[in-house]
C-alpha positions as CSV (number, residue, x, y, z in Angstrom):
1,X,-19.9,42.6,19.5
2,X,-16.3,43.5,19.0
3,X,-13.8,42.0,21.4
4,X,-10.2,42.9,22.0
5,X,-7.6,40.4,20.7
6,X,-4.1,40.4,22.3
7,X,-1.9,38.7,19.8
8,X,0.7,37.8,22.4
9,X,-1.8,36.0,24.6
10,X,-3.4,34.3,21.6
11,X,0.0,33.0,20.4
12,X,0.9,31.7,23.8
13,X,-2.5,29.9,24.0
14,X,-2.0,28.3,20.6
15,X,1.5,27.3,21.5
16,X,0.3,25.7,24.8
17,X,-2.3,23.7,22.9
18,X,0.2,22.4,20.3
19,X,2.4,20.4,22.6
20,X,3.6,18.3,19.7
21,X,4.9,21.3,17.9
22,X,8.0,22.8,19.5
23,X,8.4,26.5,19.2
24,X,10.5,29.4,20.4
25,X,8.5,32.5,21.2
26,X,9.7,36.1,21.3
27,X,6.6,38.3,21.6
28,X,6.2,42.0,22.2
29,X,3.5,43.4,24.4
30,X,0.8,45.7,23.2
31,X,-0.2,44.1,19.9
32,X,-3.9,44.3,20.2
33,X,-6.9,45.0,18.0
34,X,-10.7,44.7,18.0
35,X,-12.6,42.2,16.0
36,X,-16.1,40.6,16.0
37,X,-14.7,37.1,15.6
38,X,-11.1,35.9,16.3
39,X,-11.9,32.3,15.4
40,X,-10.9,32.6,11.7
41,X,-7.5,34.2,12.8
42,X,-6.9,31.3,15.2
43,X,-7.6,28.8,12.3
44,X,-5.2,30.7,10.0
45,X,-2.4,30.7,12.7
46,X,-2.9,27.0,13.4
47,X,-2.9,26.2,9.7
48,X,0.4,28.1,9.1
49,X,2.1,26.5,12.2
50,X,1.0,23.0,11.1
51,X,2.2,23.8,7.5
52,X,5.6,24.9,8.7
53,X,5.9,22.1,11.3
54,X,6.0,19.4,8.5
55,X,9.3,20.9,7.2
56,X,10.9,21.8,10.6
57,X,14.2,20.3,11.6
58,X,14.2,22.5,14.8
59,X,11.5,24.4,16.8
60,X,9.4,26.9,14.9
61,X,10.6,30.5,15.5
62,X,7.6,32.7,16.3
63,X,8.1,36.4,16.9
64,X,5.8,39.3,17.3
65,X,7.0,42.8,16.9
66,X,5.2,46.0,17.9
67,X,6.1,48.6,15.3
68,X,5.0,52.1,14.7
69,X,2.7,51.4,11.7
70,X,1.9,47.8,12.2
71,X,2.4,44.5,14.2
72,X,4.6,42.0,12.5
73,X,4.2,38.3,13.2
74,X,6.9,36.1,11.9
75,X,6.7,32.3,11.7
76,X,9.9,30.6,10.5
77,X,11.4,27.2,10.3
78,X,14.9,26.2,9.3
79,X,14.7,23.6,6.5
80,X,16.7,22.2,3.6
81,X,13.5,21.5,1.7
82,X,13.3,23.2,-1.7
83,X,9.7,22.6,-2.8
84,X,6.6,23.3,-0.8
85,X,2.9,22.6,-1.5
86,X,0.8,25.7,-2.1
87,X,-0.8,27.2,0.9
88,X,-4.6,27.5,1.1
89,X,-6.0,30.3,-1.1
90,X,-8.4,31.1,1.7
91,X,-5.6,32.5,3.9
92,X,-5.4,35.9,2.3
93,X,-9.2,36.4,2.4
94,X,-9.3,35.5,6.1
95,X,-6.5,37.8,6.9
96,X,-8.1,40.8,5.2
97,X,-10.8,40.8,7.9
98,X,-8.0,41.6,10.4
99,X,-6.3,44.2,8.2
100,X,-3.4,41.8,7.8
101,X,-1.3,40.7,4.8
102,X,0.8,37.5,4.4
103,X,4.2,37.3,2.8
104,X,6.0,34.0,2.2
105,X,9.8,34.1,2.1
106,X,11.9,31.1,1.2
107,X,15.6,30.9,0.9
108,X,16.4,27.6,-0.8
109,X,18.1,25.2,1.5
110,X,17.9,27.5,4.6
111,X,14.5,28.5,5.8
112,X,10.8,29.1,5.1
113,X,9.1,32.1,6.7
114,X,5.6,33.6,6.8
115,X,5.4,37.2,7.8
116,X,2.0,38.6,8.7
117,X,1.7,42.4,9.1
118,X,-1.4,43.7,10.9
119,X,-2.2,47.4,10.1
120,X,-2.7,49.5,13.2
């Protein structure tokens, strides 16, 4: 049975459960969608936050933007690291179930960012 997922509430819940991972949240309202099972998405978000946390010098910046064509979730850390281990190859497959796509952006010596766009 499909259930409504509110990305803002989900991110707040994940943040509250990760007390050892400091984060700054800027989250728009209204980013919702229906799914049969939100658990794989929760696992993906936890995985990406844990991945970024290992390189973070400051709190992780998490933003959620309600846009006309999609919802954009951005997870970013400021880091001077240059090399990163590959992320799990299962992430893209898990995100497809939510009509979402992951982009990894890295500016050497400055930041590492994951952008996930959820189609509306």
